[in-house]
C-alpha positions as CSV (number, residue, x, y, z in Angstrom):
1,M,86.2,127.7,111.3
2,M,88.6,126.6,114.1
3,F,92.4,127.1,113.8
4,M,94.4,124.3,115.4
5,D,98.1,124.6,116.1
6,T,99.5,121.1,115.7
7,D,102.4,121.8,118.0
8,H,100.1,122.9,120.8
9,I,97.5,120.3,121.7
10,C,96.3,120.6,125.3
11,S,93.2,118.5,125.4
12,D,93.6,115.7,122.8
13,E,93.9,112.7,125.1
14,R,95.3,110.4,122.4
15,T,98.1,112.9,121.6
16,L,98.8,113.4,125.3
17,A,99.0,109.7,125.9
18,E,101.4,109.2,123.0
19,R,103.6,112.0,124.3
20,S,103.5,110.6,127.8
21,K,104.7,107.2,126.5
22,K,107.8,108.9,125.2
23,L,108.9,110.3,128.5
24,P,112.1,108.8,129.9
25,S,111.8,106.4,132.8
26,E,111.9,107.7,136.4
27,E,115.4,106.2,136.8
28,S,116.6,108.1,133.7
29,V,115.1,111.4,134.9
30,Y,116.7,110.9,138.3
31,S,120.1,110.3,136.7
32,M,119.7,113.4,134.6
33,C,118.8,115.5,137.6
34,Q,122.0,114.2,139.4
35,I,124.1,115.3,136.4
36,F,122.5,118.8,136.3
37,N,122.9,119.1,140.1
38,A,126.6,118.1,139.9
39,L,127.2,120.8,137.2
40,Q,126.0,123.6,139.5
41,C,129.5,123.7,141.0
42,T,131.5,125.8,138.5
43,T,134.6,123.7,138.9
44,R,133.1,120.6,137.3
45,P,132.0,122.3,134.0
46,K,135.5,123.9,133.8
47,I,137.0,120.4,134.2
48,L,134.8,119.1,131.5
49,F,135.8,121.9,129.2
50,L,139.5,121.2,129.9
51,L,139.0,117.5,129.1
52,L,137.1,118.3,126.0
53,Q,140.5,119.4,124.7
54,G,142.1,116.1,125.7
55,G,143.1,113.9,128.6
56,M,144.7,115.4,131.7
57,C,146.2,114.4,135.0
58,V,145.0,115.9,138.3
59,K,148.1,118.1,138.6
60,G,147.5,119.5,135.1
61,I,143.9,120.3,136.0
62,E,145.0,121.8,139.3
63,N,147.4,124.1,137.6
64,A,145.1,125.0,134.8
65,L,142.3,126.0,137.2
66,G,144.4,127.3,140.0
67,I,142.6,125.2,142.6
68,S,143.7,122.7,145.2
69,Q,144.4,119.1,144.4
70,S,141.7,118.0,146.9
71,A,139.1,120.2,145.1
72,V,140.1,118.7,141.7
73,S,140.0,115.1,143.1
74,H,136.6,115.7,144.8
75,S,135.1,117.1,141.5
76,L,136.6,114.3,139.5
77,K,135.2,111.7,141.9
78,N,131.7,113.2,141.4
79,L,132.1,113.3,137.6
80,R,133.3,109.7,137.5
81,Q,130.4,108.5,139.6
82,L,128.1,110.0,137.0
83,D,130.1,108.5,134.2
84,L,130.9,111.8,132.7
85,V,134.6,111.3,133.1
86,R,136.7,108.2,133.0
87,V,140.3,107.5,134.0
88,R,143.1,105.4,132.6
89,K,146.6,104.7,133.9
90,E,149.5,106.0,131.8
91,G,152.7,104.9,133.5
92,R,152.5,106.4,137.0
93,F,149.9,108.9,136.1
94,A,146.1,108.7,136.1
95,V,144.8,110.5,133.1
96,Y,141.2,111.7,133.1
97,Y,139.1,112.1,129.9
98,L,135.5,112.5,128.9
99,A,133.5,109.3,129.0
100,D,132.2,109.4,125.5
101,E,130.9,111.5,122.6
102,H,127.6,112.1,124.3
103,V,129.4,114.1,127.1
104,E,131.3,116.0,124.4
105,L,128.1,116.9,122.6
106,F,126.3,117.8,125.8
107,I,128.8,120.3,127.0
108,T,129.5,121.7,123.6
109,M,125.8,122.3,123.0
110,C,125.3,123.8,126.4
111,R,128.1,126.3,125.7
112,E,126.7,127.1,122.3
113,H,123.2,127.6,123.8
114,V,124.5,129.9,126.5
115,E,126.7,131.9,124.2
116,E,123.8,132.3,121.7
117,M,121.7,133.9,124.4
118,K,124.2,136.8,124.9
């Protein structure tokens, strides 16, 4: 009698073909890699965690993290280019906030995963 683990099929061509069809497009994988690469700089995840609590201007982020305005602006530019962060004008201030609930969930789940590993 042969035991077969249904979660581990290495040679069933039909199953492998079905799983391969469910892979994201090359463009999507590339975009995901850009996001992961951008988050290697510790400043950017910190900014995302600050914005998880609500919108902030550059000066507020600068003061909260104790880093220069240029470092904050550079990081925000990268986060905006990846559509993780968006900006809106409120009077004379530019207020940055998380792009959507996917970003909120992504950073929340990453944090939970890391803290579970401890």
